C-alpha positions in Angstrom: 21.7 -0.3 39.8 20.1 -0.8 36.4 22.3 0.0 33.4 21.3 2.9 31.3 21.2 2.7 27.5 22.6 6.0 26.6 24.3 9.1 28.0 21.1 11.1 27.4 19.2 8.7 29.7 22.0 9.1 32.4 21.9 12.9 32.0 18.1 12.8 32.3 18.3 10.8 35.5 20.8 13.1 37.1 18.7 16.2 36.1 15.8 14.5 37.8 17.7 13.7 40.9 19.1 17.3 41.1 15.6 18.7 40.5 14.1 16.8 43.5 17.1 17.7 45.7 16.8 21.3 44.7 13.1 21.4 45.3 13.6 19.8 48.7 16.2 22.3 49.7 14.0 25.2 48.5 11.2 23.9 50.5 13.3 23.4 53.6 14.6 27.0 53.3 11.1 28.5 52.9 9.9 26.4 55.8 12.7 27.6 57.9 12.0 31.1 57.1 8.3 30.7 57.7 9.1 29.3 61.3 11.8 32.0 61.9 9.7 34.9 60.7 8.7 35.8 64.2 12.4 36.3 65.0 13.6 37.7 61.8 11.1 40.6 61.4 12.0 42.3 64.7 15.7 41.8 64.2 15.5 43.3 60.7 13.6 46.4 62.0 16.2 46.7 64.9 19.0 46.5 62.4 17.3 49.2 60.2 16.5 51.5 63.2 20.1 51.3 64.4 21.4 52.1 60.9 19.1 55.1 60.7 19.9 56.3 64.2 23.7 56.1 63.6 23.5 58.2 60.4 21.1 60.7 62.1 23.5 61.2 64.9 26.4 61.6 62.6 24.6 64.3 60.6 22.7 65.8 63.7 23.6 69.4 63.1 22.9 69.3 59.4 19.5 67.6 60.0 18.6 70.2 62.7 19.5 73.1 60.4 17.6 71.8 57.6 14.5 71.1 59.8 14.6 74.7 61.2 14.9 76.2 57.7 11.9 74.2 56.5 9.7 74.5 59.5 10.6 78.2 60.4 10.3 80.1 57.2 10.9 83.7 58.1 11.0 82.9 61.9 14.4 81.1 62.3 15.2 82.5 65.8 11.6 81.6 67.1 11.9 78.1 65.6 15.4 77.5 67.0 14.1 78.4 70.5 11.1 76.1 70.0 13.4 73.3 69.0 15.7 73.8 71.8 12.8 74.0 74.2 11.3 70.8 72.7 14.7 69.0 73.0 15.0 70.0 76.6 11.6 68.7 77.5 12.0 65.4 75.7 15.4 65.1 77.5 13.8 65.7 80.9 11.0 63.2 80.1 13.3 60.4 79.1 15.6 61.1 82.1 12.5 60.8 84.4 11.5 57.6 82.7 15.0 56.1 83.1 15.2 57.3 86.8 11.7 55.8 87.5 12.7 52.3 86.0 16.0 52.3 87.9 14.5 53.1 91.4 12.2 50.7 93.3 8.7 52.1 93.4 8.3 53.3 96.9 8.1 56.6 98.6 11.8 57.0 99.0 12.4 56.2 95.3 9.8 58.7 94.3 11.6 61.4 96.5 15.0 60.5 94.9 13.4 60.6 91.3 11.9 64.1 92.0 15.2 65.3 93.4 17.1 64.0 90.3 14.5 65.6 88.0 14.8 69.0 89.7 18.5 69.0 89.6 18.4 67.8 85.9 15.8 70.6 85.1 18.0 73.3 86.6 21.1 72.2 84.8 19.2 72.1 81.5 17.7 75.5 82.0 21.0 77.0 83.0 22.5 75.9 79.6 
């Protein structure tokens, strides 16, 4: 190792080495993020969606009341009935989708799915 003449030369050498190492590290981080972006973007969106859904479920009744007040100026009862009807329809649709994906696609499966949908619809309408 060559002998340096002064402490400023040694300091300049160390700064140069650290600059190169830091630049290489930053380049490595950006390269890793570039490669992992296909995985990071969906994971970030899933985390954000989970966060929003949790807080929406925690304040469900408050959000429903606010939406009814905003959408149904002067027609609160009609808006409430429409929201309840829409919720029942969406629930029935999602239950049907879940049922169809869990049962094999044959005639017996379609019969079972329609029976489950009928019983679910009757239960939802009685509430």
